[in-house]
N, C-alpha and C positions, 0 to 999 in steps of 0.2 A: 079257189078250189083246193081241197085237201086230198092228197093221193098217197097211198102206201106203196112203196117200191120194194120189191123183194130182192135182196142182195144175195142171200143164201137161204138154205132151208130153215135155219134157226135165226134169221135176222131180216126184219122188214123195217124200213125207215119211213116215218111220216113226213110228207113234204107239202108245203104250201106253194101253190102254183099260180102265177099271174100271167099265163099265156106264153106265147113264143115270140121271139124277136121279130120286129118288122124289117122291112128292106133297109131301113136306116138305123136299126138298133143291133145290139149284140146280146148273147145269152149271159146271164149273171146268176151265179149260185152263191147263196149266203149261208154262213156257218156261225152258229151262236157260241157263246162262251160257256164256261163251266157252271153247271146248275142253272142254266138259262134255257131258252126255247125259241123256236122259229118265229113265234108270233111277234117278238120284239122288232122284227124287220118289216112289219106290215106298212108302217108309215113311209119308210124309204122306198119300199117296193112299189107302192102305189104311185109315188112321184116318178120313179124310174120308168114305169110303164107308160107314163104320159109322154116320155121322150122316145118311145118305140122299143125299149129294151124288154126282153123276156126275163122274168125273175122266178127262181125257185129257192125257197129257204127250207132247210131240213132240220128236223130234230135228230141230233146224233144219238147213237146207241145209249140206252139208259135214261134218256131225257124225253120229256113231253109224252107224246103218244106213240113214240117208236118202241120197238121191242127192247127188252131189258135183260139180256143174258148176264150171267154172273161174271164172265171173263171178257177179255178183249178191250181193255181200257188203256192199254199202253199206247204211246204215240204212233208207232208203226201201224198198229191195227186200226185205230180210228182214222188215220190218214188213208189207209188202204180201203176202208169203208167208203170214204169220199171218192177215191179214184174209181172204185167199182161203180158207184152211182153215176159218175160222169160218163163212164163207158156205156152204161145202160141208156142214159139220156141221149147220147149221140147215136147209138144204134137204132133207137126208136124214131129219132128225128134229127136229120143231118144239121139242121139249124142250131142244134145244141152242141155241136162239136167245138172243142177248145173254148170253154166259157171263161169269163173273168170270174175268179172265185174270191169272195170277200169273207173274212173271218174276224170275229171280235174277241179280244182278251185271249183265253186259252185257244179259242177258234182261230185267232191270229197266228199263234204258234203252229196250229195245225196246217194252215194254208202255207206258211213258210216251209214247213216240212214237206207239204205236197209239191211246192215249186221245186224243191231240191230232189225229191224222190221220184216225181212223175211229171217232169217239165213238159213233155209232149202232149199232155192232156189239158193244158191251160194256156191261155194267151197272156195271162198275168194274174197277179194276186194283189189284194189290198188287205192290210192288217189294221184293224180298228182298235186303237189303244191296246195293242198286243203285238205279237210277232217278235218282240225282243225280250220276253219274260225269261229270266234266267234265275230260277229260285235257288239253285245251288250256290250262287254267288252271295246271296243273302243268308242262306241257311246251309252251311257246309255239311251239317248232320241232318239226316232225314227225320229223326225223332223231334228235333227242334222245329222243323218245318211243319210236321204233322200236328204238333201241339199248338203252334201259333195260327195255322191256317185251316184247322178243322172247321167244318160248317157249324153254324149255330143250331140249336135245337128249336125248330119252328113247328114241328108236328104238334097238332092240338090247338094252335092259335086260331082264333076266330077270323074268318075271312074278312068280315067288315072292319074289324079292328086293324088288321094288317093293311088293308086297302087305305084306310084313313092315315095310318102311320107313314106309308110310302108317299102318299099325296102331300102330307105335311112336310116331309123332308125333301120333296122334289116339287115345289109349287109351280115351277114352269113346265112341268110335264103335262101332256094332254091326258085326259081320262083314259083314252085308248091305250096309251103307253103304260099307265098304271095297271090297267086290265091285263095287258100283255105280260107285265112282270109277274102278276099273280098267276098267270098260266104256267109259271115254273112249278106250280103245285097242283096236286089233285084236290078238287073241292068235294068234301065229304058231305053226306046228307045231314049231318048234325050241325053244319055251318062252320066247321073247322077245315083246316088244310093239312096236307101231308106232301112233302116234296116228292116229285116224280122220281128224282134221282136219290136213291137210298144213300145213307151215310157210308156204308161199306163201299159202294161203287164210286162215290165221290172221292173217297180216300185213294182208291186205285187210280183214278184219273190224276189226282194231285201228285201221286208218286210218279206217274209217267211224265207229268210236267216238270217235276223236280229233276228227273233224269235227263230232260231235254235241254240241249245247249244250242239255241238257234244261231248264235254267233259262229259256231263251227261250220254252219251250212251256208252262210252268206256268200262266200266266194264260189260256191258250187252252183249258184242260181243263175240261170241264163235268161229267164223271162223277166219282164218288168215288174217291179214291186213298188207299191205305194203304201206309205204309212200315214194314218190319220190319228195321231196321239192326242189325248186330252192333257193339256199343259197348264200348270199354275206356277206359283212361286215356291213350292215346297221342295225339300231336299229330295223327295221321291221323284218329282218331275226333273230335277237336275240330273239324277241318275238315269232317268229315261232319255233325256237329251243326249247324254254321253253314249248310251247304247245305240241311239239313232245315228250318232256321228260315226260309230263303227259300221253300222249298216250301210250308210252312204259311201264309206270308203271302200267297201268290199263287194257290194252288189253292183253288177254292171250297169243296170238301168234302175235308178232308185229315185223316188220322189217323196218328200215329206210335206204334208199339209196339216199343220197343227190346229187344233180346236182350243183356243185359249179360254181357260176358265170352265171348260165343259166337264160334265160328269163322265164316269167310266163308260156308261151306256149312252154314249153321245149320239148314236144312231137313233135311239128312242127319244132322247131329249131334243135333238135337232134333225128330224127326219128329212125335211125338205132341203135344208142346207147340206146335209150329208149326201143326199141323192144328187144335188147339183155339183158337188165336188167330184163325185164319181162320173157323172155325165160330162163335165168339163174335161176331165182327164181322157175320156174316151174320144170326144170330138177333137181334142188337140192332138190325137194320135199317139198318146203315151202308151196305150195298150195295143197298138197296131202290131 
């Protein structure tokens, strides 16, 4: 089910809802990455519901079918969006009080920020190949970051060609996962696509991420944190491992479950495996 939740007069967020937690399950809220969308959580959400968990995935401001104001893309504001949504869910249904909040990539940094800024609203967080992103360490100057990480120009590409290209580069992804990736974009009547997140808003989020230093928050976090990084033999993964070592040293309750050889969107690539990792951590009492 898709529901629009009003946070303020000028902001409604679109949410994908898979019911409420059963007697043996917990509430789980899922947060996508930059220029992504809630649909990429579908596979994992379906598996989690079979374990009795309730799942809600949201399109963050500017993304998917959520509202798209011109401002509010800094880390504090998007994190407060999430905190407000959690309050509304708990007020409507007590079974949604203090959910586990899962975020991927930029969304991983958002949930780390949430854990530090609003700890009493969550039972724990999970950062999926994110949560340790520190762009300023790689790009000390914003202009360099903006030049290197600006989004590609995709608008005007034919949907069918883009679908085929994504499938070719991710042959082990299901068709549903490829469809979910294409939901990052508006499908136009002429058969082309246009990103839901405009380039200007994309750059505002990137600037907020560049300004964010998750390492400075690790020691402030009191709730359990799990990281599920995608790891390979690259220098980038070595830097990721070093950042995770810092997290394990400073976060009071920290767990790292690596996905060796996985894609950045590992939740879309391995939805059942990812759901099982989350469920196992829950049943083992890590997020108690």
